[in-house]
Legacy VTK file of the C-alpha trace (Angstrom):
# vtk DataFile Version 3.0
C-alpha trace
ASCII
DATASET POLYDATA
POINTS 260 float
99.893 127.471 90.135
102.891 124.860 90.356
103.882 124.160 86.090
103.619 120.389 86.600
100.481 120.937 88.752
96.955 120.156 86.861
96.023 121.825 84.329
92.841 123.612 83.678
92.349 120.956 80.822
92.993 117.719 82.507
91.008 118.790 85.703
88.337 119.101 83.151
88.879 115.723 82.114
89.310 114.101 85.707
86.948 115.921 88.047
83.773 114.305 87.007
84.923 110.981 87.933
86.221 111.266 90.872
84.270 110.433 94.288
81.781 112.982 95.442
84.167 115.955 97.236
80.722 115.944 100.284
80.509 111.822 101.239
76.752 111.327 102.470
77.899 111.711 107.077
81.036 114.471 108.554
82.486 117.504 107.115
82.855 117.966 103.580
86.115 116.788 102.036
88.948 118.874 101.472
89.065 120.090 97.863
89.870 117.757 95.372
92.346 119.577 93.004
94.745 120.895 96.045
94.775 117.657 97.224
96.038 115.296 94.137
98.368 118.322 93.097
99.914 117.445 96.715
99.888 113.535 95.621
101.507 113.916 92.029
104.299 115.984 93.754
105.056 112.900 96.282
104.729 111.164 92.581
107.676 113.633 91.006
109.980 113.959 93.607
109.535 111.073 95.766
109.759 112.690 98.878
108.365 111.649 102.318
104.977 113.292 102.640
105.908 116.044 105.573
107.394 117.651 103.154
105.452 118.800 100.855
104.858 122.392 100.041
101.919 123.904 102.213
100.526 125.812 99.326
98.812 121.745 98.621
97.325 121.878 102.479
98.526 119.123 105.502
100.341 116.447 104.400
98.212 114.315 106.254
95.087 115.243 105.654
96.284 114.514 101.318
98.365 111.205 102.545
95.333 109.579 104.411
92.966 110.231 101.515
96.232 108.291 99.414
95.624 105.410 101.793
92.520 105.113 101.782
92.112 105.801 97.183
94.462 103.069 97.204
91.839 100.459 99.444
89.017 101.455 98.004
90.003 101.036 94.207
89.339 104.293 93.226
92.317 105.319 91.212
91.652 101.824 88.813
88.457 102.488 88.521
89.559 106.207 87.461
92.152 104.948 84.826
89.482 101.844 83.225
86.948 104.776 82.731
89.598 107.065 81.498
90.408 103.962 79.232
87.186 103.357 78.450
86.305 107.467 77.518
89.872 106.950 75.475
88.404 103.854 73.137
85.222 104.973 72.945
87.164 108.180 71.621
89.809 106.548 68.506
92.206 107.744 71.103
94.117 104.613 72.195
96.171 102.872 69.281
95.186 98.861 68.689
97.246 98.212 65.943
101.223 97.872 68.324
101.529 97.832 71.969
104.666 97.468 73.863
105.771 95.557 76.859
108.503 95.954 78.701
110.058 94.979 82.339
112.644 97.385 84.308
113.523 97.212 88.012
113.818 99.586 91.204
115.218 99.921 93.218
113.349 98.927 96.772
112.608 102.046 99.198
115.473 102.053 101.368
113.224 101.230 104.864
112.524 98.181 102.711
115.418 96.006 102.893
114.492 94.254 106.515
111.883 92.541 104.958
111.755 89.167 105.769
111.597 86.174 102.435
107.988 86.008 102.921
106.974 89.515 103.110
109.174 90.512 100.296
108.153 88.119 97.932
104.742 89.379 99.171
105.627 92.392 98.401
107.329 91.826 95.249
110.880 92.402 96.834
114.007 90.039 95.518
118.047 90.243 94.661
118.366 91.478 91.794
122.056 93.060 89.908
119.813 96.148 90.444
120.678 95.325 94.387
116.539 94.928 96.396
114.485 95.512 93.631
110.736 95.230 92.678
110.401 94.539 88.412
107.755 96.821 86.466
106.166 95.338 84.009
104.172 97.559 81.283
102.513 97.222 78.807
101.269 100.522 76.828
99.320 101.505 73.218
100.606 102.256 70.697
101.090 106.891 71.196
102.743 106.166 74.904
99.305 105.708 77.212
99.788 102.671 79.835
97.105 100.416 80.401
98.232 97.634 82.308
100.923 97.222 85.396
102.303 94.288 87.036
104.668 93.636 89.946
107.226 91.516 90.478
110.367 91.469 93.305
113.706 92.555 91.029
114.969 88.584 89.843
111.768 87.679 87.990
111.916 87.512 84.492
110.046 89.442 82.033
108.525 86.430 80.438
107.098 85.124 83.909
103.986 87.928 83.045
103.678 88.365 79.395
99.989 86.293 79.035
98.628 88.187 82.362
100.200 91.665 80.338
98.536 90.596 77.428
94.968 88.866 79.467
94.564 91.975 81.767
93.986 95.934 80.190
90.062 94.843 78.724
88.912 98.218 77.902
85.234 98.349 78.305
82.454 99.852 75.483
80.999 102.679 77.483
77.795 101.792 75.472
78.255 98.577 75.927
78.913 95.070 73.760
82.204 92.825 74.367
85.396 94.528 76.044
88.724 94.879 73.802
91.855 93.132 74.430
93.988 92.601 72.118
96.294 94.429 70.011
97.605 93.535 66.153
100.837 93.510 67.078
102.983 93.121 70.477
106.732 94.623 70.328
108.842 93.452 72.691
113.324 92.637 73.065
114.557 90.034 73.408
114.082 89.280 76.928
110.911 88.387 75.413
111.525 86.249 72.857
110.971 82.319 73.410
108.982 78.991 71.800
106.534 79.505 74.020
105.958 83.211 73.891
105.382 83.771 70.055
103.248 80.513 70.006
101.262 82.357 72.224
100.289 84.946 70.201
99.513 82.616 67.549
96.921 80.947 68.254
95.384 84.425 69.531
96.342 85.320 65.635
98.798 88.582 67.747
101.701 89.666 65.314
104.815 90.600 67.000
108.304 92.615 66.536
110.511 90.445 68.541
114.523 89.607 68.109
115.378 86.648 68.168
118.114 86.119 70.549
121.669 84.786 70.129
121.757 81.113 70.230
118.189 80.632 69.567
120.203 80.723 65.558
116.681 81.703 63.648
116.823 84.018 60.707
113.828 85.918 58.930
112.761 89.390 58.260
112.649 91.979 60.790
111.288 95.043 60.450
114.206 96.975 62.965
112.898 100.302 62.054
109.217 99.092 63.867
111.043 98.183 66.849
113.461 101.510 67.385
109.521 102.914 68.077
109.871 100.569 71.425
111.152 103.450 73.146
107.759 104.797 73.648
107.390 101.715 76.794
111.221 102.896 77.636
110.092 106.695 78.643
106.773 106.054 79.956
108.425 103.941 81.798
111.296 107.021 83.667
107.834 108.795 84.893
107.437 106.205 87.213
108.759 105.825 90.424
109.470 103.803 93.896
107.364 103.509 97.155
107.795 100.534 100.362
104.790 98.701 99.591
104.300 96.894 96.694
99.860 98.012 97.397
101.257 102.059 97.447
104.080 101.467 94.955
100.572 100.098 92.761
98.552 102.685 94.062
101.256 105.793 92.073
101.689 103.884 89.028
98.523 103.702 88.705
98.056 108.208 89.772
100.658 108.314 86.880
98.921 106.517 84.055
96.059 108.935 85.214
97.243 111.674 83.860
99.316 109.752 81.350
96.218 108.812 80.588
94.204 112.172 80.440
LINES 1 261
260 0 1 2 3 4 5 6 7 8 9 10 11 12 13 14 15 16 17 18 19 20 21 22 23 24 25 26 27 28 29 30 31 32 33 34 35 36 37 38 39 40 41 42 43 44 45 46 47 48 49 50 51 52 53 54 55 56 57 58 59 60 61 62 63 64 65 66 67 68 69 70 71 72 73 74 75 76 77 78 79 80 81 82 83 84 85 86 87 88 89 90 91 92 93 94 95 96 97 98 99 100 101 102 103 104 105 106 107 108 109 110 111 112 113 114 115 116 117 118 119 120 121 122 123 124 125 126 127 128 129 130 131 132 133 134 135 136 137 138 139 140 141 142 143 144 145 146 147 148 149 150 151 152 153 154 155 156 157 158 159 160 161 162 163 164 165 166 167 168 169 170 171 172 173 174 175 176 177 178 179 180 181 182 183 184 185 186 187 188 189 190 191 192 193 194 195 196 197 198 199 200 201 202 203 204 205 206 207 208 209 210 211 212 213 214 215 216 217 218 219 220 221 222 223 224 225 226 227 228 229 230 231 232 233 234 235 236 237 238 239 240 241 242 243 244 245 246 247 248 249 250 251 252 253 254 255 256 257 258 259
């Protein structure tokens, strides 16, 4: 087994929430475990599907299952279940959540997209070139909570409320979903009166440094702010894809592994 394939412990947590191995009609599916390991190999390397090592099986089988699961929303359902499990076991930190945005260079084959298609596929021009921006929120221990994709030139503050309003965790035993942390930690890109007022109305504390042109002073917990590298490390584990929906599916795959 490749050292970065699913461990036995990860597989035991995942296997019960995967789609049935044998469909209602037709031939049984190839075993899920090597299929998912093949998806993870592509996620790690960024290589084309057809370059996948033969030990994972036929690349056409693995890629077709990836796209089929993406269209069926299976990745999101798996992540939702893992998050609900983690929350019921007190493995999610609701004291502090981190938000950040990062520019990801677009796939080389996406560079010729027309303007209307580029916007639809979260593609745009930024200082990093033709790119997509990934906006992410994670909990205090680095587990991903939710993602938003925009064109590369979009400012982080535009999607801040979507990050906070996303990732409602539904308890396994029923009851009201949990959504809001006690504190948000973010960089200066999120420093605005609108964002601070939004957080105050919802009773969420914040550790966000003021910009130099805001001319504001006051207590600021620098030690707490330095812990923001948790979300930066999470972003470094992500990768690109040609189409926005497939890129989001790859983000979900990485989030699932990070949640096991």
